KEZARO-556195 format. One record per residue (C-alpha): x, y, z; residue number from 1; residue in three letters. Coordinates in steps of 0.1 Angstrom, whole numbers, plus 5000, padded with zeros to 4 digits. Layout:
BEGIN
east: X | north: Y | up: Z | num: NUM | residu: ala
...
REM end
This chain:
BEGIN
east: 4999 | north: 5000 | up: 5002 | num: 1 | residu: met
east: 5013 | north: 5036 | up: 4994 | num: 2 | residu: asn
east: 5024 | north: 5045 | up: 5030 | num: 3 | residu: pro
east: 5012 | north: 5079 | up: 5023 | num: 4 | residu: ala
east: 4974 | north: 5069 | up: 5016 | num: 5 | residu: arg
east: 4960 | north: 5063 | up: 5052 | num: 6 | residu: ile
east: 4979 | north: 5093 | up: 5069 | num: 7 | residu: pro
east: 4965 | north: 5113 | up: 5039 | num: 8 | residu: thr
east: 4929 | north: 5102 | up: 5042 | num: 9 | residu: leu
east: 4932 | north: 5103 | up: 5079 | num: 10 | residu: thr
east: 4944 | north: 5138 | up: 5080 | num: 11 | residu: ser
east: 4918 | north: 5150 | up: 5052 | num: 12 | residu: thr
east: 4890 | north: 5134 | up: 5077 | num: 13 | residu: leu
east: 4902 | north: 5152 | up: 5105 | num: 14 | residu: gln
east: 4904 | north: 5185 | up: 5087 | num: 15 | residu: gln
east: 4865 | north: 5180 | up: 5073 | num: 16 | residu: val
east: 4857 | north: 5175 | up: 5108 | num: 17 | residu: ser
east: 4874 | north: 5209 | up: 5122 | num: 18 | residu: asp
east: 4861 | north: 5227 | up: 5096 | num: 19 | residu: asp
east: 4824 | north: 5215 | up: 5101 | num: 20 | residu: ala
east: 4827 | north: 5224 | up: 5135 | num: 21 | residu: ile
east: 4842 | north: 5260 | up: 5128 | num: 22 | residu: arg
east: 4816 | north: 5265 | up: 5097 | num: 23 | residu: glu
east: 4785 | north: 5251 | up: 5109 | num: 24 | residu: phe
east: 4790 | north: 5244 | up: 5149 | num: 25 | residu: gly
east: 4772 | north: 5275 | up: 5156 | num: 26 | residu: gly
east: 4741 | north: 5273 | up: 5137 | num: 27 | residu: leu
east: 4706 | north: 5265 | up: 5155 | num: 28 | residu: thr
east: 4684 | north: 5233 | up: 5142 | num: 29 | residu: ala
east: 4664 | north: 5254 | up: 5120 | num: 30 | residu: glu
east: 4694 | north: 5271 | up: 5102 | num: 31 | residu: gln
east: 4710 | north: 5235 | up: 5099 | num: 32 | residu: leu
east: 4676 | north: 5220 | up: 5081 | num: 33 | residu: asn
east: 4670 | north: 5251 | up: 5060 | num: 34 | residu: trp
east: 4672 | north: 5247 | up: 5020 | num: 35 | residu: thr
east: 4666 | north: 5268 | up: 4992 | num: 36 | residu: ser
east: 4649 | north: 5242 | up: 4972 | num: 37 | residu: asp
east: 4631 | north: 5207 | up: 4976 | num: 38 | residu: pro
east: 4657 | north: 5192 | up: 4953 | num: 39 | residu: lys
east: 4687 | north: 5203 | up: 4973 | num: 40 | residu: arg
east: 4701 | north: 5191 | up: 5005 | num: 41 | residu: trp
east: 4698 | north: 5213 | up: 5036 | num: 42 | residu: ser
east: 4736 | north: 5215 | up: 5057 | num: 43 | residu: val
east: 4720 | north: 5190 | up: 5083 | num: 44 | residu: ala
east: 4715 | north: 5164 | up: 5052 | num: 45 | residu: gln
east: 4747 | north: 5168 | up: 5038 | num: 46 | residu: cys
east: 4761 | north: 5155 | up: 5070 | num: 47 | residu: phe
east: 4739 | north: 5130 | up: 5079 | num: 48 | residu: asp
east: 4744 | north: 5114 | up: 5045 | num: 49 | residu: his
east: 4781 | north: 5113 | up: 5050 | num: 50 | residu: leu
east: 4778 | north: 5095 | up: 5087 | num: 51 | residu: ile
east: 4753 | north: 5070 | up: 5067 | num: 52 | residu: lys
east: 4775 | north: 5063 | up: 5036 | num: 53 | residu: thr
east: 4807 | north: 5057 | up: 5055 | num: 54 | residu: his
east: 4795 | north: 5038 | up: 5083 | num: 55 | residu: ser
east: 4788 | north: 5012 | up: 5061 | num: 56 | residu: lys
east: 4824 | north: 5007 | up: 5053 | num: 57 | residu: tyr
east: 4833 | north: 5001 | up: 5088 | num: 58 | residu: phe
east: 4823 | north: 4964 | up: 5086 | num: 59 | residu: pro
east: 4848 | north: 4961 | up: 5056 | num: 60 | residu: ile
east: 4874 | north: 4979 | up: 5071 | num: 61 | residu: phe
east: 4872 | north: 4957 | up: 5102 | num: 62 | residu: glu
east: 4874 | north: 4925 | up: 5085 | num: 63 | residu: arg
east: 4903 | north: 4938 | up: 5064 | num: 64 | residu: leu
east: 4921 | north: 4947 | up: 5098 | num: 65 | residu: ala
east: 4913 | north: 4910 | up: 5111 | num: 66 | residu: asn
east: 4927 | north: 4896 | up: 5082 | num: 67 | residu: gly
east: 4894 | north: 4876 | up: 5076 | num: 68 | residu: asp
east: 4879 | north: 4894 | up: 5047 | num: 69 | residu: leu
east: 4864 | north: 4866 | up: 5024 | num: 70 | residu: gln
east: 4865 | north: 4877 | up: 4991 | num: 71 | residu: arg
east: 4837 | north: 4867 | up: 4965 | num: 72 | residu: thr
east: 4837 | north: 4852 | up: 4929 | num: 73 | residu: trp
east: 4829 | north: 4889 | up: 4915 | num: 74 | residu: trp
east: 4856 | north: 4904 | up: 4936 | num: 75 | residu: glu
east: 4879 | north: 4881 | up: 4923 | num: 76 | residu: arg
east: 4870 | north: 4883 | up: 4887 | num: 77 | residu: tyr
east: 4851 | north: 4912 | up: 4878 | num: 78 | residu: ser
east: 4866 | north: 4934 | up: 4848 | num: 79 | residu: pro
east: 4850 | north: 4965 | up: 4861 | num: 80 | residu: leu
east: 4869 | north: 4974 | up: 4893 | num: 81 | residu: ser
east: 4891 | north: 4996 | up: 4880 | num: 82 | residu: gly
east: 4868 | north: 5018 | up: 4859 | num: 83 | residu: phe
east: 4842 | north: 5019 | up: 4891 | num: 84 | residu: phe
east: 4871 | north: 5033 | up: 4911 | num: 85 | residu: gly
east: 4883 | north: 5059 | up: 4885 | num: 86 | residu: arg
east: 4844 | north: 5068 | up: 4882 | num: 87 | residu: ile
east: 4842 | north: 5070 | up: 4918 | num: 88 | residu: phe
east: 4872 | north: 5092 | up: 4921 | num: 89 | residu: val
east: 4865 | north: 5116 | up: 4893 | num: 90 | residu: ser
east: 4828 | north: 5120 | up: 4903 | num: 91 | residu: ser
east: 4833 | north: 5125 | up: 4941 | num: 92 | residu: leu
east: 4861 | north: 5154 | up: 4933 | num: 93 | residu: asp
east: 4848 | north: 5186 | up: 4950 | num: 94 | residu: pro
east: 4856 | north: 5206 | up: 4917 | num: 95 | residu: ser
east: 4832 | north: 5182 | up: 4898 | num: 96 | residu: asn
east: 4799 | north: 5199 | up: 4907 | num: 97 | residu: gln
east: 4780 | north: 5172 | up: 4882 | num: 98 | residu: thr
east: 4750 | north: 5162 | up: 4904 | num: 99 | residu: lys
east: 4746 | north: 5127 | up: 4911 | num: 100 | residu: arg
east: 4719 | north: 5105 | up: 4924 | num: 101 | residu: arg
east: 4722 | north: 5091 | up: 4957 | num: 102 | residu: thr
east: 4714 | north: 5054 | up: 4966 | num: 103 | residu: thr
east: 4681 | north: 5050 | up: 4989 | num: 104 | residu: pro
east: 4703 | north: 5033 | up: 5014 | num: 105 | residu: asn
east: 4726 | north: 5063 | up: 5018 | num: 106 | residu: ala
east: 4701 | north: 5087 | up: 5017 | num: 107 | residu: ala
east: 4697 | north: 5115 | up: 5042 | num: 108 | residu: pro
east: 4663 | north: 5116 | up: 5068 | num: 109 | residu: ser
east: 4634 | north: 5134 | up: 5052 | num: 110 | residu: ser
east: 4625 | north: 5146 | up: 5090 | num: 111 | residu: ser
east: 4643 | north: 5174 | up: 5107 | num: 112 | residu: ala
east: 4675 | north: 5166 | up: 5118 | num: 113 | residu: ile
east: 4688 | north: 5173 | up: 5154 | num: 114 | residu: gly
east: 4708 | north: 5203 | up: 5159 | num: 115 | residu: gly
east: 4736 | north: 5182 | up: 5175 | num: 116 | residu: asp
east: 4743 | north: 5167 | up: 5137 | num: 117 | residu: ile
east: 4778 | north: 5185 | up: 5136 | num: 118 | residu: ile
east: 4787 | north: 5169 | up: 5170 | num: 119 | residu: glu
east: 4775 | north: 5135 | up: 5159 | num: 120 | residu: gln
east: 4796 | north: 5141 | up: 5123 | num: 121 | residu: phe
east: 4827 | north: 5149 | up: 5144 | num: 122 | residu: ala
east: 4823 | north: 5119 | up: 5167 | num: 123 | residu: ser
east: 4818 | north: 5096 | up: 5136 | num: 124 | residu: his
east: 4849 | north: 5113 | up: 5118 | num: 125 | residu: gln
east: 4870 | north: 5100 | up: 5150 | num: 126 | residu: thr
east: 4852 | north: 5068 | up: 5146 | num: 127 | residu: asp
east: 4864 | north: 5067 | up: 5106 | num: 128 | residu: met
east: 4899 | north: 5077 | up: 5113 | num: 129 | residu: ile
east: 4900 | north: 5047 | up: 5141 | num: 130 | residu: ala
east: 4889 | north: 5024 | up: 5116 | num: 131 | residu: his
east: 4910 | north: 5037 | up: 5086 | num: 132 | residu: val
east: 4942 | north: 5037 | up: 5110 | num: 133 | residu: arg
east: 4940 | north: 4999 | up: 5120 | num: 134 | residu: arg
east: 4943 | north: 4989 | up: 5084 | num: 135 | residu: leu
east: 4978 | north: 4970 | up: 5082 | num: 136 | residu: pro
east: 5002 | north: 4990 | up: 5058 | num: 137 | residu: pro
east: 5010 | north: 4953 | up: 5044 | num: 138 | residu: ser
east: 4971 | north: 4951 | up: 5028 | num: 139 | residu: leu
east: 4976 | north: 4947 | up: 4988 | num: 140 | residu: asp
east: 4961 | north: 4983 | up: 4976 | num: 141 | residu: pro
east: 4948 | north: 4963 | up: 4945 | num: 142 | residu: asp
east: 4923 | north: 4942 | up: 4968 | num: 143 | residu: ile
east: 4889 | north: 4945 | up: 4956 | num: 144 | residu: val
east: 4860 | north: 4950 | up: 4977 | num: 145 | residu: ile
east: 4823 | north: 4954 | up: 4971 | num: 146 | residu: thr
east: 4804 | north: 4987 | up: 4977 | num: 147 | residu: ser
east: 4781 | north: 4985 | up: 5005 | num: 148 | residu: pro
east: 4758 | north: 5006 | up: 4985 | num: 149 | residu: leu
east: 4754 | north: 4989 | up: 4953 | num: 150 | residu: leu
east: 4767 | north: 4950 | up: 4954 | num: 151 | residu: ser
east: 4772 | north: 4950 | up: 4917 | num: 152 | residu: val
east: 4801 | north: 4976 | up: 4919 | num: 153 | residu: val
east: 4833 | north: 4967 | up: 4932 | num: 154 | residu: thr
east: 4864 | north: 4987 | up: 4934 | num: 155 | residu: tyr
east: 4902 | north: 4986 | up: 4945 | num: 156 | residu: arg
east: 4911 | north: 4994 | up: 4982 | num: 157 | residu: leu
east: 4936 | north: 5021 | up: 4972 | num: 158 | residu: asp
east: 4907 | north: 5037 | up: 4955 | num: 159 | residu: asp
east: 4885 | north: 5037 | up: 4983 | num: 160 | residu: val
east: 4911 | north: 5054 | up: 5003 | num: 161 | residu: leu
east: 4910 | north: 5083 | up: 4980 | num: 162 | residu: val
east: 4874 | north: 5088 | up: 4970 | num: 163 | residu: phe
east: 4863 | north: 5085 | up: 5008 | num: 164 | residu: leu
east: 4883 | north: 5120 | up: 5017 | num: 165 | residu: gly
east: 4871 | north: 5135 | up: 4982 | num: 166 | residu: leu
east: 4836 | north: 5123 | up: 4992 | num: 167 | residu: his
east: 4839 | north: 5142 | up: 5027 | num: 168 | residu: cys
east: 4852 | north: 5173 | up: 5014 | num: 169 | residu: arg
east: 4827 | north: 5174 | up: 4984 | num: 170 | residu: arg
east: 4797 | north: 5176 | up: 5009 | num: 171 | residu: his
east: 4812 | north: 5199 | up: 5031 | num: 172 | residu: phe
east: 4814 | north: 5221 | up: 5002 | num: 173 | residu: glu
east: 4780 | north: 5215 | up: 4994 | num: 174 | residu: gln
east: 4767 | north: 5223 | up: 5025 | num: 175 | residu: ala
east: 4790 | north: 5255 | up: 5026 | num: 176 | residu: arg
east: 4774 | north: 5267 | up: 4995 | num: 177 | residu: arg
east: 4735 | north: 5260 | up: 5010 | num: 178 | residu: met
east: 4748 | north: 5281 | up: 5043 | num: 179 | residu: lys
east: 4758 | north: 5309 | up: 5020 | num: 180 | residu: glu
east: 4723 | north: 5305 | up: 5001 | num: 181 | residu: ala
east: 4703 | north: 5314 | up: 5032 | num: 182 | residu: ala
east: 4689 | north: 5345 | up: 5038 | num: 183 | residu: pro
east: 4698 | north: 5363 | up: 5070 | num: 184 | residu: ala
east: 4678 | north: 5352 | up: 5096 | num: 185 | residu: gly
east: 4662 | north: 5322 | up: 5078 | num: 186 | residu: ser
east: 4641 | north: 5297 | up: 5098 | num: 187 | residu: ser
east: 4623 | north: 5274 | up: 5070 | num: 188 | residu: ser
east: 4627 | north: 5237 | up: 5076 | num: 189 | residu: thr
east: 4595 | north: 5225 | up: 5058 | num: 190 | residu: thr
east: 4612 | north: 5223 | up: 5025 | num: 191 | residu: arg
east: 4642 | north: 5201 | up: 5041 | num: 192 | residu: ala
east: 4619 | north: 5172 | up: 5047 | num: 193 | residu: arg
east: 4608 | north: 5164 | up: 5011 | num: 194 | residu: gln
east: 4630 | north: 5145 | up: 4987 | num: 195 | residu: ser
east: 4660 | north: 5128 | up: 5008 | num: 196 | residu: pro
east: 4670 | north: 5107 | up: 4976 | num: 197 | residu: ser
east: 4676 | north: 5138 | up: 4952 | num: 198 | residu: arg
east: 4705 | north: 5143 | up: 4932 | num: 199 | residu: arg
east: 4734 | north: 5158 | up: 4957 | num: 200 | residu: asp
REM end
C-alpha cells in the first residue's frame, strides 16, 4: 500500500471535521435544516448522508484489519473494478459539481435532523479515522472490495482510500454553499424534509 495513503486520508477526515465544527457548529437546528429548494440538501442532510454512507464501510475495514475478509467470486473476477474506482474518484472530486443520484440506503433523513448533527459528524469522523488507522500497511492496495451501497459495484481498496476523503470534502463544500444561500434570519425547515434521495 502507498505509505502516504492512510495518513493522507486521516488528515483529510480530521480537517473536514474541524472545518465543519468551525463553519456550522454555531448554527441552530432551524438553520441546519434550511434548504433553498426541495431538490437540494440542507446542511444537516449533507452531514447525515456522510455519516450513513461512510459507516457502511466500517464492517469492511474491520474484516480487512482482522485479516478475515472473504473475497467473493465477483471481487476476484470482475473486469470493472478499475473502471468503477476511477469513476468514483472523478465523480466525487469536489471540483466536479455534476449532480449524482444517491442510492436509497445512503439517503439522509427526510425529517428534520437534530441540532447536534455536527457533533454527531465529528464523533463519526473520529470513529472513521480509528477504523482507517487499523488497516495494516501491508495490505495489498489492489485488493478488491464490494461497495456496501451497490452489490454489483467493486473497486480497489486504494481507490476507496482516495474517494472517501473526496466525498467528505465534496459534501462539506455543498453544505457551505447552502449556508451561503440562506437569507439572513432564515428559519424555514419544511422544505428540507421532502426529497432525501434527490441528486446531491
